[in-house]
LOVOZA-240495 format. One record per residue (C-alpha): residue in three letters; x, y, z. Coordinates in pm, whole numbers, plus 32768, in hexadecimal, padded with zeros to 4 digits. Each point is the difference from the previous one (the first is absolute). Layout:
# residues N
AlaXYZ;...
# end
This chain:
# residues 242
Unk2BE9C06BA944;Unk80617E947FDF;Unk81297F477F75;Unk7F7F7F037F06;Unk809A7F047F15;Unk7F51802B7EB3;Unk80237F2B7EC9;Unk801F808D7EA2;Unk7EC87F9C7F40;Unk803880C67EC1;Unk80EE80FD7F67;Unk7FE780AD7EAF;Unk80A381237F4E;Unk7F0681167FB7;Unk80F780DD7F45;Unk81777FE67FDA;Unk808A80058162;Unk7EA9801E80A7;Unk7F767EC880A7;Unk7EC47F8980AB;Unk80247EEC8101;Unk7EF97F5080D1;Unk805F7F68814F;Unk7F277F0280B3;Unk7FD87FCA8177;Unk7F5E80A88129;Unk7FBD81647F8A;Unk7ECA803380D4;Unk8089812E80BA;Unk802280CF7EC3;Unk7EC780D3800A;Unk804481597F6C;Unk8067806A7EA1;Unk814E80B37FFE;Unk80AD7F2080FC;Unk81497F587FA9;Unk80DD7ED68058;Unk81717FD6804E;Unk809E7ED17F59;Unk813E7F52806D;Unk80DC7F947EDD;Unk81177F02801F;Unk815380A77FF7;Unk7F7F815D8054;Unk8015809E8158;Unk7ED680E97FE6;Unk7EA07F9B7FA2;Unk7F5A809C7ECE;Unk7EBE80CA8033;Unk7EFD7FCA7EEE;Unk7E9F808B7FE9;Unk7EDA7F127FFA;Unk7F4080057EB9;Unk7EDE7F1D8062;Unk7FB17F0D8117;Unk7F167F03809C;Unk801E7F278136;Unk80E67F067F56;Unk80BC80CB7EFC;Unk80AE81497FC1;Unk806B80807EAE;Unk812780EE7FE5;Unk807280CB7ED5;Unk816B80707FFE;Unk810380927F16;Unk81647F827FE6;Unk80D581238079;Unk811F7F5780B6;Unk809C7EB5805E;Unk7EEC7FA880F8;Unk7EDE80267F11;Unk80D37F5E7EF0;Unk80207ECC80DD;Unk7E8D800A8052;Unk7FA880007E8E;Unk80BA7EB57FD8;Unk7F207F4C80FA;Unk7F3C7ED37F86;Unk7EB77F638067;Unk80227F478149;Unk811180DD8090;Unk7FBB80758163;Unk803981578099;Unk801680858161;Unk7F0E81257FFB;Unk7F9A81078100;Unk7E97806A7FC6;Unk7F3680D08003;Unk80CE813C802D;Unk7F94816C7FF2;Unk7EB680AD803B;Unk7F697FEC7EA3;Unk7F0480E87F5D;Unk7EC1806980B1;Unk7EF17FC57EF8;Unk7EF380A980D1;Unk80A0815B7FEC;Unk7FE280337E89;Unk7E92805C7FE2;Unk7F337FBE7EC5;Unk80F580867EFB;Unk81597F74804E;Unk811B80087F04;Unk81187EFF8005;Unk814B80767F6F;Unk811F7F0E7FCE;Unk8157801A7F66;Unk80CE7ED97F85;Unk802B7EF18104;Unk7F2180D280E5;Unk7ED27F8D7F39;Unk7FD87E9E8094;Unk7F9380608164;Unk7EF980E77F6A;Unk7F5E7ED97F51;Unk7FB37F638151;Unk7F6B81498073;Unk7F2F801D7EC2;Unk7F7B7EA18037;Unk7FA880558168;Unk7F49813E7F99;Unk7F3D7F4B7EF0;Unk7F937EFE8100;Unk7F80812380D4;Unk7F2E807F7EDD;Unk80ED81187F98;Unk80A67FFD7EAA;Unk813080E3800F;Unk80A880B07EE1;Unk81617F837FC0;Unk812B80AC7F62;Unk813D7F367FCE;Unk8145808B7F76;Unk81347F5F7F6A;Unk813680687F3F;Unk7F9F7F387ECB;Unk7F217EEC7F78;Unk810B7F038063;Unk7FB4803E8171;Unk7E8280047FF9;Unk7F667EFB80E8;Unk7EB17F938091;Unk7F1B80B77F0D;Unk7F347EC77FB6;Unk7FE47FB68173;Unk7F6181538042;Unk7F137FCD7EDA;Unk7F9A7EAE808D;Unk7F6F80AE8134;Unk7F4981057F33;Unk8101811A7FF7;Unk809180947EC2;Unk814B80948071;Unk808381427F6C;Unk81617FB17F89;Unk811680FE7FDA;Unk815F7FC97F7C;Unk811E80F58000;Unk805D7FAB7E99;Unk7E997FE97F83;Unk80287E997F87;Unk7EAD7FA18095;Unk7EE780CA8098;Unk802881758035;Unk815B80957FE2;Unk807080A38144;Unk7FE37FC98173;Unk7EEC7F8980E8;Unk7FC981668074;Unk7FA980637E9A;Unk7EE97EFF8002;Unk7F8D806D8159;Unk7FAA81587F76;Unk7EF27F687F24;Unk7F4E7F3D8112;Unk7EFF8050810C;Unk805D7F718154;Unk7FFD80588172;Unk81127F24808F;Unk813E7F567F89;Unk80AB7EBA8059;Unk815A7FEC7F69;Unk81387F297FF3;Unk813A802E7F31;Unk815580A47FF6;Unk802D812A80E8;Unk8015810C7EEE;Unk7EAD7F887F84;Unk7F7280048161;Unk80748166802B;Unk7F5780677EB9;Unk7EBE7F518065;Unk801580A68156;Unk800D81557F58;Unk7ED57FAC7F23;Unk7F197F4580EE;Unk7F17809B8102;Unk801C7EDA80F0;Unk80717E9B8008;Unk80DE7EE38071;Unk81657FD07F83;Unk80C37EBA8003;Unk81768039802E;Unk812B7F247FBD;Unk81377FF980DA;Unk81357F30803B;Unk7FAF7F158120;Unk80C87F1D80E0;Unk7F0B7F5880EC;Unk7EB4805C7F5C;Unk7F3C80138147;Unk8076813E80AA;Unk81127F8680E7;Unk8134808E7F57;Unk7F75815C7FB0;Unk80C57FFB7EBA;Unk7EDE80717F26;Unk7F8D812380D9;Unk7F8B813A7F4F;Unk7F9A81558081;Unk7E8F805B7FF3;Unk7F448131807B;Unk7FAF7F3A813B;Unk815C7F798049;Unk80CA7EDF7F7A;Unk7F517EC87F7E;Unk80857EB17F8D;Unk7F9E7FB07E9A;Unk7FF87E8B804A;Unk7F2E8011813D;Unk7F42814A8005;Unk7FEA7FFA7E82;Unk80367FBC7EE9;Unk7EBC80C67FDE;Unk800A81698074;Unk7EE180F77FEE;Unk802E813B7F32;Unk7FD580E5812C;Unk81277F6780BA;Unk80FD7FF47EE3;Unk812780EE8013;Unk80D380227EC6;
# end
């Protein structure tokens, strides 16, 4: 983990209240899909944790949803603004565990970190199946980005406004897979847990420090307590305790 000063290179609104922002600077230590950053915002005591969507040595792209005053302030940033960023944080997904038939399942703002994993798997010669779920068409993001790397995502919406009506677990029943990588709201993770034979689950939690010192994001697993920010955010199915 390093503390870096990164400059805003680009920001755009993908859907109402959902933004993509690219920061430029030394990002060379980011090396695993599913990791995240902690951003300091002027006027706010705690940093904001945001998952990494894509990365290279000199850039990271983040996708976030405005849900409070912090992300509202972040959405108002303009090109050239600088941010104090801790990166990379978290363990990230292990792309070598998924075998030849992995399935990626994302819900809402949990979809972005799965794109980075999909890209990694494609570069390894494995094209995963992808299911992404949203409440409605107004929240659907990153479909063209998946298609650009050769993946046609299965889209589900709760209201049926685009794709299949229902939940990601409904789509999972129609697919052949051996292993699941998933990220999204906890009720979705629990449903995927019940449906999947094996896999890796990316959890969200309220964080203070973001690197394991404060213990504020600890959760109980079958093997003792783990910190979502440091020992996670990725947990393996066999260790999860609901």
